[in-house]
N, C-alpha and C positions, 0 to 999 in steps of 0.2 A: 532328429533333423530340425534345424531352425525354421520357424515359420516365416522368417524374413526371406529365405532363399527363393521361393516362387516369385515374390514381389521383385527381388533383385534381377532375376532372369527376365521378367516381363519388362522391367525398366531398361535393361540392356538391349532387348529386342526393339523397343520403342526408340531408343537413342540411335541404334544402328540404322533404322529405316527413316530417320528424321530428315536428313539433308537431301535436297534435290541434286546438288553437286557434292557427292560424298567426300568429306574430309577424311584423310587416312587416319587410322587408329595406330598409335604406337604404344605397345604394352611393355612396360618395364619389367623384365624378368631377372630375378637374382638367384632363383633356385630355392629360395626359402619358402616357408609355409604360406606366407601372405601372397606372394606373387604367384605361387603354384595354384592356390585357390582361385585367385583372380583369373588366371588363364583358363582354368577348368570351368569355372562358372560361365565365362564368356563363350567358351567353346560349346558348352551344352546349350546355351541360349541360341547360338547360331545354328545348331542342329535343328531347331524348331522353325527356322526361316527357310522358305523355298529356295532351292539352289539358284534359280534365276534372279532372285532378289539379293543374293550375296555379292554385291558389286562394290563394296567398300574394302579397299586393301587394308590388311592388318599386319603390322610388323612387330614381331616379338624380338625385342632388343635386349641383349645381355652384354653388359660391359665387363671386360676382363682387364683388370689393372696390371696383369702379368706377374703380380706378386700375391695372388690369392692362395689360400690354403690349398695345397695340391690335392688333398683328398676331396675337398669340396669341388674343385675344378673338374676332377674326373666324373663325379656324380652329375654335375651340371651339363657337361658335354654329352654324356649318355642320354640325359633327359632331352636335350635340345635335338639330338639326332632322331630320337623317337618322335618328337613333335613335328619335325620337318617331314619325316616319312609318312606319318599318319595324316597330316594335312593334305599331302599330295594324293594319298589313296582315297580320302574322304571328300575330295573336291572342295576343301575349305580355302578361302582367300587369305591364308596365313603363310607368312614366310619368316624364317629365322635369320637374325643378323647379329653378329658379334662385333662389338667395338673395342678398340684397344688404343692406348695412348700413342702418340707419335714417338718415333725413336728418340728424339731429343728431349722428350718429356718423361721418359720411363724413370722408374724409381732408381734403378742402378746407374743409369747414365748421369743422373743428378747427384746421387749420393757418392758413388765410387768415382765417377768421372769429374764432375765439377766440385765435388767435396762438400755438397750441402750437408749440414748436420742432420742427424736423425730427427724427424718431425716431433714436435710437442704441441701443446695447446696454444702457445704464443707464436709459433712459427710452423703452421701446418701447410707447408708448401705442396704437399702431395695431393690433397683432395681435388683441387682445380685441375691439375695436370693429368692425374690418373683417372678421375671419375667424371667431373663436370664437363670438361672440354670434349672428350670423345663422344659422349652422348649428345651434347649440344650440337656438334657438327652434323651428326646424323639427323637430328630433329630439324635443323636449319635447311638441310638438303631436301627433306620432304616438304617443308614449307615453301621453299623456292619452286618446287615442282607443282604443288597443288594450291598454294596461296595461304592455306591454313592447315593445322594439324591438331588432333586431340590426343593427349597423352593419358593412358590409363595406368593408374598406380594402385597397388594393393595397400595403400596407407589406411590406417584405421584410427579412429579417435580413442579407442580403448588402449592403444599402445603407450601413450604418455600424455600428460597435460600439455607439454610443449607441442606435440603433434596436433592435438585437438585445437589449440589456439591458432596454430598456423593454418589449419584447414578452414577454420571459421573466418580468419582474417581475409583470406583470398577468395572466399565464396561469393558468388553472384546471387543476390537475393531472388528467391523464387526459381532458380535454375539449377540444373544438375552440375553444370560446368563451372569451374572457377578459373580465374585468370592465371596465366603463367608469366614469369618474368620475361620470357622471350616474346617478341611481337608476333601476333597471329597464332599463338599457341594457347591451348586451353587444357585443363587437367580435369579428368573424370575419375572419381574414386568411388566406385559402386559398393565397396565393402566398408564404407566409413562407419557404419553402425554395428558391424559384426564384432563379437568378443573373441578373445583368444581361445576360450573353450569351444566356441562354435566353429572356429577354424579347424581345430583338431578333430572335432566330432565329424565334420563334413569330410575331411580328407580320409579319415579311417572308414567311413561308411560308403563313400562314392569312389569307384575306381576311376583312374585317369582315362579320358577319352582317347589319349594317344597310346594307351596300352599299359597294362600293369597296375600295381597297387602302389601305395605310398609308404610301404614298410621301411624301405631304405632311408627315406627322408626322416621318418620318425626315429629310426635307429641313430641317425646322425645327430639329431637333437638330443636324444637321451644320452648318448655317449659323450657328447660335448658339454653336457650339463647346462644347456642354454635354451632359452625360449625366445630368442630374438635373432634377427638376421639383418645384414646390411641392406637397406633398400637401394633401389636404383637412384643414384644421386644426380638430380637434374639441375640443382641450383644450390646456393649457399644457405637457403632456408631449410633444406632437408636435414633433419636431425642426424647427429653422428650415430655410429653403430652402438655406442654404449659400452658398458664394462664387460659384457659377455655376449659375444657375437661371432658370426661367421664373417670373415673379411680377410684383409691382407695379413699374411703371417708375419710380416715385418713391422706391423703397426707398433710404434713406440709412443703413440699418444696416450694409450692406456698403460697402466703400470703392470698389469698382468693380462695375458691372453687366456682367459679361463676356458674358452672353447677348445683351444689347442691342448691345454693342460688336461682337459677332460678326455679328449680323444687319445692322448698318450696313455693316460691311466687305464683306459678301457681297451688297450691292446695295440694301438698304433704307435708303438715305441720307436718306429723308424723316423718319426718326426722330431725326436729329441735334439738332433743337430740344429734344427730350425729354431727351437726354443732357446738353445744355448747361444746361437748367433744373435738372436733378437735381444737377449739379455745383455750381451756385450755392447750392442749399439746403445742401449739405455744407460748402462754404467759409464760409458766413455763419452757420452754426448757433451757433458759439461766438464770434461777433463782438459785442463789447459794445455797439457802436453800433446793433445791430439789436434789442436786447432792453431791456425796461423794467426798472426797479429796484423792482419790486413783484410779488408773486404775484397771481394772478387772484382769490384769496379775500381779499386785503388791501384796505383802503381805498386809493383812488388818491392820497390826500393824506397817507399815512403818510410820516414822515421818510425820506429816501432812505438806503438802505444799499448801499454799493458792492459788498457781497458777495452781494446778492440778484440772482438772474437770473430775471426774470419772462417773460411772453409777448413775442412780437414786438411792436415798436412799431407804431402806426398807419401810419407811413410805410413800414415794412418789409412789412406786410401788403398795402398798396396796390401796392408795387413788385412783389411776387411775383404778385399777381393780374394786373397788367399784363403781366408776362413770360409767364404761363400763357396768357392770352388771345391774345397775339401768337404764341406757339407753336401754339396751336390754329388760328388763322387761317392761318398759313403752311402747316400740314399740310392744312387743308381746301382750300386753293387747289391743292394738288398731288394730293390723294387723294379729294376730294369733300366736300360739305357734311355728309355723315353722320358724318364723323370728329369725335367730340365728346370733349373731355377733361374738361369740367365742365358740369353740367346747369343749366338755368334755375332749377330748384328750389333747387339749391345756391347760386346767385347771390343769390336772394331771402333764403335763410337767412343768408348771409354779411352782407348789408346789414342785416338785422334785428339780428344780433349786434353789428355795428359801432355801431348806434344804442344798443343796450343798454350798450355799453362807452364810450359818450360820444364816439365818433368821428364828428364832423360835418364835418370838412374834406375827407373823401374819400367819394366816392359810387361805388358799383358800376356804376350805369347810365352815369355819365359816363365811366368807364374803358372800359367795353364799347363804348359808342357811338363813342368816339374811335378805337378800334382797328378796329372793323368798319365804320365810316362808315355806320352806320344807327342807328335809334332802337329801343331796347328799354326796355320798362317793367318795372322791378324792383319789384314791389309785391304785397302781400297785405293782408288786413284789419288785421293788427297793425302792419305797416310803414306803411300809410297813416295809422294813428292817430299814430305817431311823427312822420311827415312833417307832418301837420296841426298837431300841437302845436309842432313846430319852427318852421314858418312863422309861426304866430300869435305865438310868442315873438320871432322876428326882427322882425316888424312892430312889436311893442310897444317893442323895444329899438333901433329904427332910428337914433335919434339918439345912442345910446351902445352901439355894437356889443360892447364889452367886457363889458357887463352880460349880454348873451346867453350868452356862454361861462361866466361866473360862475354864472348860474342853472342852466345845464345841468350843470355840475360838481356843484352842490349836489344836484340831482335824481338824478344818477348815484350820488352818495354815499348818498343815502337808499335807492335801489333795491338797492345792494350790501348795505347793512345789513339790508334786509328779507329778503334771501335767507338770512341767517344765523339760526341758532336763537336766539342772544343778540344783542340789538340795543343793548346798553349802549355808551355812548360816542358815540352819534350826535349828541346835543346839543352836547357839548364839541367834537367834530370840526367841526361846522358853525360854531361860534363861532370856532375857530382859523382856519378857512378864510376867514371873514368878516374877521377881523382882518388876515390877510395881504393880502386883496384891498384893504381900506381903506388899508393902509400903502403898497401898490403905487400906488394912485391918488394918494396924497399926494406920492409921489416924482415921478410923472409930471407932476403939477400944478406942483411946484417947478421941475422941469427945463424944462418947456415954458411955464410961466407967465410 
């Protein structure tokens, strides 16, 4: 056992009892070895404090990106359930909270709905939406209630030189706390001097105060061939997960997900469809045939520029959704119906986004029903409005189906312009579009006339 641990526990006790008006503690919990040790050391320190003095609220916050490795999600959820139950039974001022991205920010709504390309190092649009923002909202909520908050993290200088430099840069000289980028928020990292070997030694020798041992955690690391895990990401200075880590199974920032490969090789072969889907996202990200020649903020009728790489085409989005639902169905057949890769709410949001983008040749419900051989209704009040308008327009244009698509494109152009601060050019673009449509009809009449 490390000689540092008694000192760390004493330091935590002293810090806990310091404030006259106790600032809440927010513990970032990822389920990995570092955050597990942090929670356990803090818990054992609190057990030494008389119950009448435990008046500082402690929030154990776990962020779920909704695209975490399913095996890790199951393990974390079981752990958090035990933590919540044990805290209530032992009279600890500890409560568990799970944060998730907003519906419009989820990975699938952006990639399948809006057509955002799979993230890479130059366009990592996922980190802020899936990780930083949900956690930030929770922290800001607690700051607004109490004025200030202290964030406890399991970060250690031993993890990397980058982490060590970051911790030193933000440290307050002579104090345990360091500044956080959020106003009135501070970071406390009591394990900063602990080594990786000391972490594992502690977890193997000391049982969890919420019950049980850490054998399952050790097995996960061993089977995944990894010794690193994604920390709770609270700002852009938090280092990335690295080349071998527990994290999002869809992560295309790294070339290989070594942790998932390790789990598959060690018996979790039901995850193979996830690996195959992720590989397709990597292989097609820079395939010109999968991308539109326009930006999402541009008019869809802007002259094509072969140097412009826009969102995924409607066909690509529909293809990826089909692959995802097939992978989900395959996993459900082997692991149970509870195994869900995409939610019904996300399917609704994707369909609504497709309507707004003028995608009328692909339907989310049709794709889902074909794969699952059952009927699902993908609708809400906004989507129903689009569907009613679409059907009415189809009925009116029954004798001339091409008119339906022409009018829909004009409506889409108008909606896109309405989203911009300046709406100049709408009249001229509509006129140009009409001229092209009339010219196309004349050619068709000449050829087929």
